[in-house]
Wavefront OBJ file of the C-alpha trace (Angstrom):
o trace
v -56.236 80.061 216.960
v -59.360 79.185 214.960
v -59.525 75.553 213.835
v -59.156 74.789 210.154
v -62.444 73.929 208.402
v -61.853 71.257 205.759
v -64.461 71.308 202.991
v -65.408 68.958 200.149
v -67.385 70.432 197.220
v -69.736 68.326 195.083
v -71.487 69.849 192.064
v -71.772 68.750 188.447
v -71.690 72.314 187.075
v -68.111 73.640 186.706
v -69.213 77.273 186.764
v -71.118 76.714 189.999
v -68.024 75.141 191.554
v -65.968 78.189 190.561
v -68.558 80.488 192.131
v -68.644 78.455 195.352
v -64.845 78.558 195.634
v -64.775 82.312 195.061
v -67.381 82.825 197.794
v -65.620 80.520 200.253
v -62.311 82.307 199.683
v -63.692 85.064 201.933
v -63.737 82.731 204.943
v -60.465 82.521 206.872
v -59.177 79.163 208.089
v -61.140 77.278 205.415
v -59.457 74.772 203.137
v -61.073 72.995 200.201
v -59.665 69.479 200.457
v -61.446 67.987 197.458
v -64.061 68.494 194.776
v -65.958 66.247 192.401
v -69.028 66.190 190.182
v -71.089 63.106 191.125
v -72.332 61.168 194.125
v -70.199 58.060 193.597
v -66.932 59.989 193.388
v -68.026 62.120 196.344
v -68.430 59.087 198.587
v -64.979 57.778 197.648
v -63.490 61.241 198.210
v -65.097 61.576 201.640
v -63.668 58.180 202.591
v -60.226 59.200 201.353
v -59.708 62.727 202.701
v -60.395 64.123 206.181
v -63.308 66.558 205.922
v -65.446 68.569 208.328
v -68.083 69.814 205.885
v -69.409 68.678 202.518
v -71.246 71.197 200.353
v -73.241 69.376 197.698
v -75.789 69.901 194.981
v -79.095 68.167 195.692
v -79.358 66.782 192.138
v -76.236 64.738 191.518
v -75.403 62.160 188.862
v -74.731 58.773 190.384
v -75.466 58.198 194.057
v -78.392 60.472 195.132
v -77.649 63.163 197.712
v -79.693 61.591 200.513
v -77.978 58.208 200.110
v -74.583 59.887 199.828
v -75.146 61.714 203.114
v -76.362 58.609 204.930
v -73.360 56.555 203.816
v -70.870 59.350 204.416
v -72.128 59.746 207.990
v -71.612 56.044 208.601
v -67.957 56.626 207.794
v -67.654 59.980 209.578
v -70.519 60.727 212.016
v -69.075 64.184 212.743
v -69.288 65.264 209.095
v -71.555 68.247 208.507
v -73.556 68.729 205.308
v -74.811 71.801 203.459
v -77.188 71.224 200.546
v -77.208 73.560 197.551
v -80.261 73.539 195.306
v -81.851 75.519 192.517
v -85.303 74.779 193.979
v -87.148 74.008 197.209
v -89.084 71.116 195.710
v -91.225 69.315 198.306
v -90.259 65.856 197.074
v -86.561 66.652 197.436
v -87.116 68.099 200.899
v -89.028 65.014 202.035
v -86.167 62.758 200.927
v -83.559 64.898 202.638
v -85.655 65.199 205.792
v -84.940 61.487 206.319
v -81.201 62.088 206.792
v -79.365 64.530 209.083
v -78.431 67.697 207.195
v -77.055 70.901 208.682
v -78.231 73.335 206.050
v -80.084 73.880 202.801
v -79.189 76.905 200.671
v -80.954 77.970 197.492
v -78.576 78.834 194.662
v -80.520 81.997 193.938
v -79.178 83.571 197.109
v -76.226 85.962 197.277
v -72.678 84.615 197.831
v -72.740 86.217 201.281
v -75.484 83.761 202.246
v -73.187 80.833 201.489
v -70.496 82.324 203.719
v -73.033 82.944 206.465
v -74.393 79.400 206.210
v -70.889 77.900 206.445
v -70.006 80.017 209.485
v -73.255 79.120 211.267
v -72.793 75.399 210.560
v -69.151 75.616 211.655
v -70.372 76.953 215.010
v -72.618 73.923 215.472
v -75.974 75.375 214.400
v -78.094 74.893 211.267
v -78.805 77.255 208.380
v -81.752 77.025 205.978
v -82.995 79.420 203.321
v -86.193 81.071 204.526
v -88.580 79.369 202.083
v -86.982 75.979 202.776
v -87.333 76.432 206.542
v -91.019 77.303 206.091
v -91.670 74.215 203.957
v -89.875 71.915 206.389
v -91.895 73.372 209.254
v -95.162 72.743 207.420
v -94.100 69.184 206.616
v -93.274 68.488 210.255
v -96.680 69.621 211.514
v -99.314 66.895 211.796
v -102.347 67.345 209.574
v -105.470 68.463 211.455
v -107.317 65.283 210.566
v -104.539 63.211 212.165
v -105.128 64.937 215.496
v -108.841 65.645 215.526
v -110.572 62.652 213.981
v -110.862 59.056 215.143
v -110.282 56.282 212.629
v -114.054 55.789 212.312
v -114.588 59.512 211.725
v -111.900 59.513 209.042
v -113.600 56.594 207.306
v -116.951 58.382 207.441
v -115.373 61.479 205.889
v -113.943 59.349 203.090
v -117.399 57.896 202.389
v -119.020 61.343 202.557
v -116.443 62.582 200.075
v -117.466 59.756 197.734
v -121.099 60.853 197.967
v -122.251 57.930 200.114
v -125.581 58.455 201.913
v -126.023 57.998 205.668
v -127.690 54.649 205.015
v -124.812 53.611 202.779
v -122.283 54.648 205.430
v -124.199 52.720 208.102
v -124.200 49.632 205.906
v -120.505 49.981 204.969
v -119.421 50.358 208.596
v -122.040 47.969 210.036
v -123.407 50.570 212.452
v -126.839 52.103 213.042
v -127.952 55.017 210.878
v -128.496 57.123 214.019
v -124.885 56.466 215.000
v -123.804 57.800 211.626
v -125.885 60.954 212.197
v -124.359 61.439 215.636
v -120.827 60.958 214.324
v -121.447 63.348 211.447
v -122.673 65.991 213.892
v -119.464 65.571 215.897
v -117.387 65.819 212.700
v -119.184 68.988 211.611
v -118.548 70.528 215.013
v -114.835 69.691 214.883
v -114.537 71.123 211.373
v -116.540 74.230 212.174
v -119.053 73.552 209.392
v -122.809 73.081 209.385
v -123.595 70.944 206.356
v -122.524 67.799 204.576
v -121.529 69.794 201.504
v -119.193 72.045 203.541
v -117.632 69.009 205.200
l 1 2 3 4 5 6 7 8 9 10 11 12 13 14 15 16 17 18 19 20 21 22 23 24 25 26 27 28 29 30 31 32 33 34 35 36 37 38 39 40 41 42 43 44 45 46 47 48 49 50 51 52 53 54 55 56 57 58 59 60 61 62 63 64 65 66 67 68 69 70 71 72 73 74 75 76 77 78 79 80 81 82 83 84 85 86 87 88 89 90 91 92 93 94 95 96 97 98 99 100 101 102 103 104 105 106 107 108 109 110 111 112 113 114 115 116 117 118 119 120 121 122 123 124 125 126 127 128 129 130 131 132 133 134 135 136 137 138 139 140 141 142 143 144 145 146 147 148 149 150 151 152 153 154 155 156 157 158 159 160 161 162 163 164 165 166 167 168 169 170 171 172 173 174 175 176 177 178 179 180 181 182 183 184 185 186 187 188 189 190 191 192 193 194 195 196 197 198 199
């Protein structure tokens, strides 16, 4: 027999909560064990009722979603989390990337996507809306300059970007002007450019 999935819902829009409950009604062996409309109440609810999954809006009154998740996991490390959001804002994603989440679903998606996300998370995997997954992947990739340039080369690029001449760079870094020219040539080669302006 399939295990019961106990779910807590957190959203400050009553109509959204109704829609979530209607969508989740399609999933057998799922029980909504609590619902609330802000982060503070959500944390108290999660401490009070046994839950396997919390589905929460990313923009909550009270305790922010990332802090709520971190503190809820301290209480129940097995708790799974599915974020609902009206946007895939980079700043929000960066905050949430600092805590373990199991999914991130955009509210613009069809109700079937919510059911699919819950089933996938229930099976131990993760589920992210396509655009969110792409943004998280880009954020996780190191920037080219972090891999390709030494600290001295990065500093030279900063000075070039400020319009500093080779002599000025040599003076700022206390190195010979010829060394600056050599380093600039290496930088151009790494960047695939041929001139200072392109760099």
